[in-house]
LUMPA-119062 format. One record per atom (N, C-alpha, C): x, y, z; residue in one letter. Coordinates in steps of 0.2 Angstrom, whole numbers, plus 5000, padded with zeros to 4 digits. Layout:
N
XYZa;...
This chain:
358
479150735007x;479950725008x;480350655010x;480150625013x;480350545013x;480150505008x;479650525005x;479550474999x;480050494993x;480150564992x;480650594988x;481350564990x;481550564997x;482350525001x;482150464997x;481550434996x;481550344997x;481850334989x;481650384984x;481550374977x;482250394976x;482650444979x;483150454978x;483650404978x;483550374986x;483950304986x;483950244980x;483450244980x;483250194977x;483550194970x;483450254965x;484050274958x;484550254962x;484850284967x;485550304967x;485850234968x;485350164970x;485550064970x;485550044962x;484950074957x;484950074952x;485350084949x;485750134948x;486150154945x;487050124945x;486850094949x;487550034949x;487549984950x;486949964946x;486749874947x;487149864941x;487649884938x;487949864932x;488549834937x;488749864941x;489349834947x;489349774947x;488749754949x;488749674953x;488649644947x;488649644941x;488649614936x;489449634931x;489849664933x;490649684930x;490849614932x;491249604926x;491749524927x;492349534934x;492449614933x;493149604938x;493149674939x;493149684946x;493449754950x;494049754949x;494249834947x;495049854947x;495149884952x;494849914958x;494849944961x;495049914969x;495449924974x;495249924980x;494749944985x;494549944988x;494149974993x;494249975002x;494450025004x;494550035010x;494450085013x;494550105021x;494350135025x;495050155031x;494950205036x;495350205039x;495150205048x;495550185051x;495350135057x;495050195062x;494950255060x;494650295063x;493950315067x;494050285075x;493650255078x;492850295079x;492450275081x;491750285082x;491650325089x;492150295093x;492250325100x;492850305103x;492950365109x;493650365112x;493650275118x;493550235113x;493550155118x;493750095114x;493850065117x;494050015115x;493549965110x;492849995112x;492249955108x;492449995101x;492550075101x;492550095096x;493050105089x;493750085093x;494250055089x;493949975087x;493749925090x;493449865089x;493049865082x;492649925082x;491849945077x;492149945071x;492850015071x;493050005064x;493449955060x;493849915065x;494349835063x;493649795062x;493149785064x;492749765063x;492449765055x;492249825055x;491949865047x;492349835042x;493049865042x;493549865038x;493549785036x;493849735040x;493849665039x;493149625034x;492549675037x;492149635033x;491749675025x;492149745026x;491749785019x;492349805017x;492949775017x;493349815013x;493949765012x;494449775006x;495049745005x;495749805005x;495649865007x;496249895011x;496149935016x;496549965019x;496649995026x;497050065024x;496750105025x;497150175024x;497650165030x;498150185031x;498650205038x;498850265036x;498450335040x;498550405038x;499250435043x;499750435044x;500250455048x;500350535046x;499850585050x;499550635048x;499750675054x;499750655060x;500050695064x;500650695068x;501150695064x;501850725063x;502150685060x;502950685062x;503450655062x;504150655066x;504450605066x;504650615073x;505350645068x;505550705068x;505950745064x;506650725066x;506750725071x;507750745074x;507950675072x;507350615076x;507750545077x;507750525069x;507250545063x;507350515057x;508050555054x;508150615056x;508650635053x;509250615056x;509350605061x;509850565063x;510050495063x;509450455062x;509250385059x;509550365065x;509050375072x;509050355078x;508250325079x;508250275085x;507750245087x;507050275087x;506450255084x;505950295086x;505550295092x;505050335094x;504650315100x;504250255099x;504150215106x;503650165104x;503150175101x;502750245101x;502150245098x;502350255090x;502550295088x;502850265082x;503150205079x;503550155082x;503650115082x;502850035081x;502350065086x;501850025087x;501450025080x;501250105076x;501050095072x;501350065065x;502150065065x;502450035061x;502449955061x;502149925066x;501849855067x;501249835066x;500849885064x;500249865062x;500049815054x;499749785056x;499649715051x;498849715050x;498649705042x;498049715041x;497749655041x;497049655042x;496549595041x;497149555036x;496949475037x;496949435030x;496549445023x;497049455017x;496549485010x;496749555011x;496949605015x;496949645013x;497549685011x;497849755009x;498449815009x;498249865011x;498749885012x;499049945016x;499050005011x;498650045013x;499050115011x;499050175015x;499750195014x;499950225018x;500150275015x;499750345019x;500050405019x;500450435024x;500950485023x;501450505025x;501350605024x;501350645030x;501150705027x;501750745031x;502350785027x;502450845029x;502150925032x;501650915030x;501150955030x;500950955038x;500751015041x;500151015047x;499651005045x;499150995051x;498450995048x;498051075044x;498451105046x;498151175042x;498351195035x;498851125033x;499251125027x;499451195025x;499851235032x;500351285029x;500951285030x;500951265037x;501451265040x;501851175042x;502451165043x;502651095043x;502351065049x;502450985047x;501950945051x;502350945057x;502050935064x;502250935071x;502750885072x;502850885080x;503350815080x;502950765084x;503250705081x;502950635084x;503550615087x;503350625094x;503750595098x;503450515103x;503450545111x;502950515115x;502250505113x;501950535107x;501250555104x;501350585099x;500750595096x;500850635087x;500750715092x;500850755089x;500550835087x;500950865093x;501550815095x;501950875098x;502350935096x;502550985100x;503051035098x;503551025094x;503751055089x;504451035085x;505151045090x;505450995089x;506251005091x;506451085088x;506851105094x;507251175093x;507451175086x;507351255083x;507651265075x;507251225070x;506851165072x;506351155066x;505851215062x;505551235068x;504851295064x;505251345059x;505851365060x;506251395055x;506251365050x;506251295048x;506551275044x;506351265037x;506351285029x;506151275025x;505851215022x;505351215019x;505151115015x;505951105012x;506151135007x;506751095004x;507151105007x;507351135013x;507851125018x;508351065019x;509051055019x;509250985018x;509050945025x;508950975030x;508850935035x;508050905034x;507550945031x;506950935031x;506850875026x;507150875020x;506950825016x;507550785018x;507750775022x;508350715024x;507950675028x;507450695033x;507150685039x;506650635035x;506350685030x;505450625029x;505750585023x;506550595020x;506750535014x;506850475018x;507250485026x;507250445028x;506850405032x;506350455036x;505750425038x;505350365033x;505150415027x;504850365023x;504850305024x;505750285020x;505950225020x;505950195024x;506150205030x;505950155036x;505350135038x;504650175035x;504150165036x;503950105030x;504150125024x;503950075019x;504250005018x;504949985025x;505349945024x;504749895028x;504549945035x;504249915040x;503549865038x;503249915034x;502449895034x;502049865027x;502649875021x;502649845015x;501949865012x;501749915012x;501149965007x;501149955001x;500649935000x;500349914991x;500250004989x;500250054991x;500150104988x;500550164995x;500850214992x;501350274998x;501250334993x;500950364999x;500850464997x;501150475001x;501750504999x;502350555001x;501950635004x;501250665003x;501050735004x;500350715004x;499850735009x;499050725011x;498950795008x;498550795003x;497950845001x;498650925001x;499250894997x;499550954996x;499551004994x;499251014988x;498851064986x;498551134988x;498351104994x;498151164998x;498551195001x;499251195003x;499751225002x;499851304999x;499651254991x;499751334986x;499251374989x;498651354989x;497751394991x;498251464997x;498951435001x;498951485007x;499651525005x;500151485002x;500651525002x;500951484994x;501151534989x;501451504983x;502151504984x;502451524989x;503151544988x;503351464993x;503051454999x;503051405003x;502951324998x;502551334992x;502351294988x;502851274983x;503251324982x;503751304977x;504251254979x;504351294986x;504951234992x;504651174992x;504051184991x;503751104994x;503651074987x;503851074982x;503751044976x;504551004976x;504951054977x;505851024977x;505650984983x;505450974988x;505550934994x;505150844991x;504450864989x;504250804987x;504650774980x;504750814975x;505250774970x;505850734971x;506250784977x;506750734979x;506550694983x;506050674988x;505850614991x;505650564986x;505150584983x;504850534977x;505450494972x;505950534970x;506650494968x;506850444971x;507050494979x;507450424984x;506950354985x;506350354986x;506050314986x;505750274979x;505850304974x;505850244967x;506650204967x;506950244967x;507450204966x;507650144971x;507450134977x;507350064979x;506750034980x;506350074978x;505350024978x;505250044973x;505450024966x;505250054959x;504650034955x;504449984960x;503649964957x;502949994963x;503250004967x;502850034974x;502650114968x;501950104968x;501550194966x;501750234973x;501850294971x;502050334975x;501850394973x;501550454976x;501150484974x;501050554981x;500550604980x;500450664984x;499650664981x;499250674986x;498550694986x;498550744983x;497650754983x;497550844980x;496950834982x;496750884987x;496250904987x;495850924983x;495350904982x;494750914977x;494350994975x;494350994981x;494051094981x;494351134981x;494951124982x;495751184981x;495751184976x;495751114972x;496051094965x;495451124958x;495051124960x;494351164959x;494351254956x;494651244963x;494651324967x;493951364968x;493651294973x;492951314974x;493251334983x;493651324985x;493651334992x;494051414990x;493651464996x;493851544995x;494551564992x;494951534998x;495751524998x;496151514992x;495751454990x;496251444982x;496051474975x;495451514976x;495351554971x;495951604966x;496151584961x;496451614956x;497251614961x;497551534963x;497851524966x;498251494959x;497951464954x;498551444947x;498451354950x;497751334952x;498051264955x;498051184948x;497751214945x;497851154939x;498551164934x;498651214933x;499551224930x;500051194936x;499951214942x;500351194949x;500251124951x;499651104950x;499551024951x;499950974945x;499851014940x;499950954933x;500750974935x;501051014934x;501751024936x;502150974940x;501750954948x;501950924954x;501850844950x;501250824945x;501150764942x;501550734939x;501950764938x;502750734934x;503050694937x;503050704946x;503450664950x;502850614953x;502650574950x;501750554953x;501550514949x;501650444951x;501150404948x;500550374948x;500150434954x;499450404951x;499250484952x;498550494950x;498350554953x;497650554959x;497850544964x;497450544971x;496850594973x;496350574974x;495950654976x;495650624982x;495650694985x;495350674992x;494750744990x;494050704994x;493450754992x;492850744995x;492750794997x;492150785003x;491550834999x;491250804996x;490750854991x;490450904996x;489850895002x;489650935008x;490151005011x;490950995008x;491251045010x;491251105005x;490851115001x;491051174996x;490151204995x;490151254993x;489351274993x;489351244986x;489851274981x;489651274975x;489651194972x;489451144976x;489351084973x;488751084968x;488751044964x;488151034961x;487650984963x;487150984965x;486550924967x;486050924962x;485950864960x;486350794961x;486950804958x;487650764960x;488150774958x;488250754952x;488550784947x;488150744940x;488850694938x;488350634933x;488950584934x;489550574929x;489650664926x;490250644924x;490750684929x;490550694934x;490950734938x;491750724937x;491950664939x;492650644940x;492950644934x;492750684927x;492950684921x;493650714920x;493750764925x;494450824927x;494950754927x;494650704931x;495550674936x;495750634928x;495550634922x;495850594918x;496250644914x;496250694915x;496850754909x;497450734912x;497650704916x;498350694917x;498650634917x;498250574914x;498650514909x;498750484912x;498850484921x;498850444926x;498450414928x;498550334929x;498150294934x;497650344939x;497150314942x;496550374946x;496350334954x;496450354959x;496250324965x;495850394968x;495550374974x;495250404980x;495850384984x;495850454988x;496250434994x;495950424999x;495450475001x;494850485004x;494250525004x;493850495007x;493150535004x;492750515008x;491850565009x;491350555012x;490650605010x;490450585011x;489650615012x;489450645018x;489050675019x;488650675029x;487950635025x;487750615030x;487150565030x;486650615033x;486750675036x;486150725038x;486750775039x;486250835040x;486550905039x;487050915046x;487350965043x;487950985052x;487951055051x;487951085057x;488151165057x;488651175059x;489451215057x;489851215058x;489851295057x;490351325065x;490451405061x;489951435060x;489351425062x;488851445060x;488551435051x;488851375048x;488751375041x;488451305042x;487951305038x;487551245039x;487651175032x;488051135034x;488351085027x;487751035027x;487651035019x;487250965018x;487350915021x;486550875019x;486850815022x;485950765023x;486050705018x;485550665020x;485850605017x;485350535018x;485350485016x;485650465008x;484850525005x;484750514999x;485250534993x;485750605000x;486450634995x;486950574995x;487250555001x;487550505001x;487650444997x;486950434996x;486850384991x;486950384983x;486750454983x;486750494975x;487550504976x;487950524977x;488650534977x;489150484977x;489150424983x;489250354981x;489050314974x;488650324969x;488450314965x;488750324960x;488750384960x;489250424954x;490050394956x;490150384961x;490950394962x;491050314961x;490750274964x;490950204961x;490750164956x;490250204949x;490250214944x;490750224938x;490850284944x;491550314939x;492150294942x;492350254947x;492950214947x;492950154944x;492450134942x;492150054938x;492450084931x;492150114929x;492450164921x;492850174920x;493350204924x;493950224925x;494450164928x;494450124930x;494850074934x;495350104937x;495050134941x;495550164948x;495750124951x;496150134955x;496650084957x;496350064965x;496050124968x;495850124974x;495250154978x;494750164981x;494450204982x;494450194990x;494550234995x;494550255002x;493950285004x;493450275008x;493050325014x;493350335021x;493250365023x;493650385028x;493450365035x;492850375035x;492550345040x;492050275040x;492250235042x;491750185045x;491250185046x;491150215052x;490350215056x;490350325056x;489950325059x;489950395062x;490050395070x;490050455072x;490650455077x;490450515082x;489950545083x;489750585087x;489850575095x;489850505098x;490150495102x;490850495104x;491450505098x;492050525098x;491950595101x;491550655099x;491550725099x;491850735106x;491350705111x;491550755116x;492450745120x;492650685116x;493350675118x;493750735114x;493750755110x;494250815103x;494250865108x;494950885109x;494950955112x;494251025108x;494051055114x;493651105111x;493751145106x;494351155103x;494651215098x;494451175092x;494551085093x;494451065087x;493951015086x;493451035091x;492950975090x;492451025085x;492251095084x;491651095080x;491951075073x;492651085071x;492951055064x;492750995065x;493050945070x;492950895068x;492250855065x;491650905068x;490950885065x;490850895060x;491050935054x;491150915048x;491050855043x;491550805049x;491450725045x;491150695050x;490750695056x;490350665060x;489750605057x;489450635052x;488950605050x;489350575042x;489850565041x;490150525033x;490250445034x;490150425040x;490150355040x;489550325036x;489650245034x;489250225030x;488750175034x;488950175043x;488450165046x;488450195052x;487850205053x;487650235061x;488050225066x;488250265072x;488550245076x;488150165081x;487450155080x;487250115085x;487250055078x;487650065073x;487750015068x;487349985064x;486750035061x;486450035056x;486650045051x;486550015044x;486950005038x;486450065035x;486950105032x;486550195028x;486450145022x;485850185016x;485750165009x;486650145004x;487050195006x;487650205002x;487950145005x;488050105010x;488450055012x;488049995008x;487550015004x;487249945000x;487749934994x;487750014991x;488050034986x;488850024987x;489350024990x;489849994992x;489849924992x;489449904995x;489649834995x;489549784989x;489049804985x;488949774978x;489549774975x;489849844973x;490549854970x;491049804975x;491049784982x;491449774982x;491549694981x;490949654982x;490749594980x;490849574973x;491049594967x;491549614962x;492249564963x;492249524960x;493149494959x;493449554957x;493949554962x;494549584960x;495049564956x;
């Protein structure tokens, strides 16, 4: 078994060897600053890894919005302003994601006040996605964030299509919200790529709740107001994933005729069990997935590829509240290095691609 895994890793390394010989790389490569543990050291580990192994930082504002303050153009809390003040390492650009959806992808994002994930202000929970107040607040917040942070790429929705799997009526409201905010941002920043991100397992209707939801047609409709087709994909999260990952897996991304990007991704390097379900993972699986991903990005001239975790974070799990801890374990071993700082085979593939000139 160990010998077979070694051969699989070697094959993955060879499959992208052409990347090192390519004259130029079209896509930026990045990570989120997600920490490996709840400490200054955990944050420093991610920051150091990003500086060395990336040229893009993914800043994700997915824990809520300051809804009332944004609506009334009032000052934001110090916590919001600290995020606005973030500066990437030299030579790195920012990919900024803002989401009006809660983490369950069913409801309005919570409030961002003194901290993220606070209860919504009075009256906000009852508002539809296309209500004038929601549209204006999201527009105001987005424009203030763009002015403060100068991102190279902007997502104004994160895994937006998952809402369609849960609530078709709310999805129609959401599309009106997206179109309005997209138009407002593009008027002021015509050269900034603005888009929403698509959760691939929902889009392919591999998620149980997505089956029969008409994802292909509905995502295509909203793509008329999106500058990129940006994918969020974690292959271990569906039992319908074919292994090894087919070399042409990402061919579906070309059907929109738009530039392509990977907004977040990752693959387990060891198996985990979540709510009684065992999710596949190994160093060989992770390397094989990244060989397909990076080859597709090079061939398809993607704009960027983001891996969510730099580092495995089993040390962080005890600090996560109990109800969310087991779900968080889905991504624990998706880093490209272990929590002890050991590089995984997939990191060799990543660095080989990064070494080609942009």
